[in-house]
C-alpha positions, 0 to 999 in steps of 0.5 A: 250937883243938885242938877246932876242928882235930879237927872239921875233920879229922873233916869232911875224912875224911867229905868229902875236898875242897880247900875243907875241906882249906883250912879244916883248913890254917887251923885248923892255922895258928891252932893253931900261932900259939896255941902260939907265943904260949903259948911266949912269942913276941911278939904282934906277930910272930904277928899275921899268923899269927892273921889267916891262920887266919881268912882261910883259913877264909873262903877255904875257906867261900867255895869251898864256898858258891860251888860252881858257880863254884869246881868246876873241879879246876884252880881248886880246886887253884890256890886251895889252892896259893896258900893253901899259899904264903901259909902258907909265907911266915909263917915268913919274915915272922916271921924276916926281915920285910924280905923276908917281908912283901913275899912274904906280901903278894904271895902274899895278893894273888894268892890274893885276886885269884883268889878275887875274879875267880871269886866270884859276888859280882861278879855278885850285887852288882847285885841287891837284897835279900840277894844284893845285900848279900852281893855288895857286902860281899864285894867290899869285903872283897876290896878291903880285903884287897888293900889290906893285901897292897899295903901289905905289898908296898910300904910301907917297914918303917921308915915310920910305924907308921900303915901297919903298923896300917892293914894289920892293920886292913884285914885284921881289920876290912876283910876278915874282919869285912866277910865276917862281915857278908856271911854273917851271915844264914847264920851266925847261924841255924846257931848260934842255931837261929832264922831271921834275915831280911835287913833293910836295917839291915844296910847301916848296920853295913857302911857305918859300918865302911867309912867308919871304915876310909876315915877311918883310911886318910886318917889313915895317909896324913896321919900324923894321929892324930885321924883315925886315932882317929876311924876306930877309933871308927867301926869300933867303932860299926859292929861294935856296930851289927851286933851290935844289928841281929842281936839285933833281927832274930833276935827279929823272925825268930821272929815273921815267919819262924818256919816258914822254914828256912835250910840250906846247899845241898850240891853233888850227886855225890860229892866224890871222883868230882869231884876225883879220887883223885890230886888229893886225895892230892897236895893232902893231901901238899902241905898236910901238908908245909906244916904241918910246915914251919910247925910246925918254924919255930915250934919253932925260934923258940921255942927261939931267940927271937932269930930272931923279928923284928918290923917294928919291928926291921927294919934301917934306916939310922941310928936304933935298928934300926941298933944291932940290926944291929951284933950285938945280937940281939932277945931276943923279950921285951917291956919296958913302961914307964909315963911320966907328965908333971909340969910340963914334964918326963917322969916318970921321965925315964930308963928302962933295958931289956935290949938286944934287948928290945922297948920298949912305952911307956904314956904318960899325959898328967898335965900341963896341956896337950897333949904327945906322945912321939916317939922317934929312930926316928920312933915316936910316941904322937901328940898326947895331950890332958890326962888321956888315955893312949896307947901306942907300940911303940918296937921292938927296941932294940939301944942307947941312944936318946932320946924327946922331946915334939915340940910346939914348944919343949917339948923345949927346956924339958926334955921328954926321955926317956932310954932306956938299954940293958944290954949295948947299943951307943953312945947314939943322939941323935935329931935336934933338933926344931929347929936342924938342920932350920932354913933354911940362910939368911934371906931378904934385906931386898930379898926381904922388901920384895918380898913385902910389896909383893905382900900387903895390909898389916895395918890400922894405923889405931886402931879407932874407939870405937863408943859415946857415951863411956860405959863398958859391956860389949865382946864379942869372939870370938878363934879360935886358928888354925894356918896357913901364910903366905908370908914371901918367895919360896919360903919359908913359915912356920906361924903360930899366931894369935888371929883376929877371928871377925868379920874373919877373915884369909885366906892370901895377904893380910894378915899372919896374926900378930898378934891384932886390936887391941881397944879400950875405955874405962876401966871397960869390961868385956871378955868375950872368947870364945877358941875353940881351932881349933888342934891343941895346947893354948893359952891367953891372958893379957890385961894390960889387967885383973886376973884369976886365972891358974888360972881365966882363963889355963888351957889350952884344949884343941883344939875347946874354948873359954873365956870370959875376962872382965876390967874395964879399970880403967886406960888405956894400950896393953896386951899380950895373949898365949898363956900356955902353956909355952913362952910365948916360943915361942907368942909367937914363933909369932904369939900376941900382940895389943894392947888400947888403953884410953882414959880420955877425956883424949886430944884428937882428932888427924888420924891415929891408928895402932898399931904392934906390934913382934914377932920371927920365928924361922925354922924349917924351910920351912913350919914353926913358929918354931925353939925353939933360936933363940928360946931364944938370942934370935936372931931372923931377921926383925923386923916391925911388925904381923906382916910385915917392911917392910910399911909401906915398901911401904904407907906410913902417911899424914899430912897436912902440918902435921897431928898424929898419935898412934902407939901402940906396943907391944913384943910381944917375946918378947925384943928391945927397941924404941927407937921413932924416926921419922927426921927428926922429934921427939916433942913428947908421949911417954907410956909405962906410965902416965905422960907423959915429955914433954908432956901437962901440960894433961892432968893430968900435972904430972911430965912435961916440958911446956915447948914446948922439950921433946922426945924422939927415941925411945920406949924399950920392953922386951918387953910395954911400950907407950905412944904418941908424938905429933908434927906434921910440917910438910914433905912427905916420906917419914919412916922409922919404925925401931927404933933398935936398927939391926940390928933395923930392918934385919931388918924393924922399919922403915916409912915415914910419908908426909906430903903 
């Protein structure tokens, strides 16, 4: 930087003009920023200073290259004045970011607006070839620079780090690199002494970078890490493609345009004659004063590092930064901590830093499923896949704080990180990921029934077997999806479910929870492909056949799939469910289903239904299940086949005097099921591999097979299943209930309509 500054000063002595003075100013800003970094100031504080070295260099170059439109003395002086104003805002940004960033954004915005409104780019972008390419690139660069200025002016300082990152990238990639691409056919020849002809390939590099920035912007708007990372990738590809294109065109230029010289046109006449001695003297004095102010500010910050404050340490209501405002001054030092995962815990689970230090955490996911690390001030790594890493700048800490994994249920299983500060203030407790955000009340049974009337019911009829009674191979594809469904008027929940790829459910019709009922015969081989279209790790466990857990029940990352194969050796109704930790939470969010395996001994009946009881634990409106309620085994709503009271609104049907078989499964994850149909008795009850009542003629001699034997309930614990058979001779509506009546009143209720 010293050499560059000396070169610009030498040029200015030979050509004392405003545009050269702006470039001298830029180099001095870069020199001061480099000196501050060497002296130990935090890089996050100095980042805008480093960027403004390049921004001012580009502004000076544009004024010099577009001489015809920037030749007015008042315009040149105005641009220089705005450049000086932005530099004066840099110390304020470093020491008082709450005020400095909006002022810096305002001054930068004014500077770029003046430049864009006078630049020749606004006319040349309509042309073809190199002029059109340069004009388009420059206009897009001005647009990204203005976006960065707008973010600094209006984005709240305690917002997600996505926006602060977006502002820096809009300047570094959107403005600076795009300006470099615009001038590549002029810059490169002056460096390599070889002509570089324009080629349409350069549009590709520009396009990749613009798309990457747009994707990154969308990620910032939605606070969605995968989009943010995809934007990163596209930006890198754009820069690499530009480099490769330049190498190719340079080699091509030696053959095609060996005789062509690329020279920068110099304006006619003396700069002194055009500008005037008085204007130059005034500009020089103003520039010198500005540089002295900047140097003095950096010296003060180096001598007193506590004055250098980044956005992460700006005051806010509550949280970590509130601690800093109560007397603990930033030290200017950055502490780094490395955190790994073991099982469902962070290792280490506690770290200690000095109060006033900035904390940066390097998080490596060494677990077996996706995790993230969120701190009480909202700073987060985003979701991190297995085997990958991410870093998060927590900011300056003035007191103890907490970090945790925000994925559903993970915090409740122990994934918390305690951050202690030496000399800090009272420990701050981050808001629970559940409980405090839960709904203040649960919808009434009347509201749940009203919602059930508006929606189509889940198909309760047992799917038919589509073979000739022979064992074979049955292939299914289940897609893991995360979607919202209406629970009651004004209330939604997010459901995780296994969806049948051949019969997808859409929002607003059938319930999104539970998975489809799979059916087969004893001896059948099931080949089930599970595709994870969700945003976190999931897995599956089929109770219907033996399998090695480490092979078949392993976690499936988002975008991946697994082929789960098992042989159904035994008859019955078997549960399947997600087996990722915390399992109770995954099941409570809808990740369960049933497999019915027939051994060929069951006689035909007039109607055959499947009912699966499950539990709903309401979190925030539109959110997932509340992990604290799940752990406390306190469901808000009960359901058969995924929706409360749906078979009150859409009764199961049976003809008078006909026999019905109802398969029943308790999917849990916590509550029992005492299955009963009001006004009837069961003459056949089968559960967990044996008959309790009836079935003697089917080879079950232990069962009570007398014609006088009967049962009133089928008792089941979570994951248990069975079936009942009965005949009803009188028409009417017969209530289907869980005879744990408080659970029936929460939605485990339906009607068997006999006519």
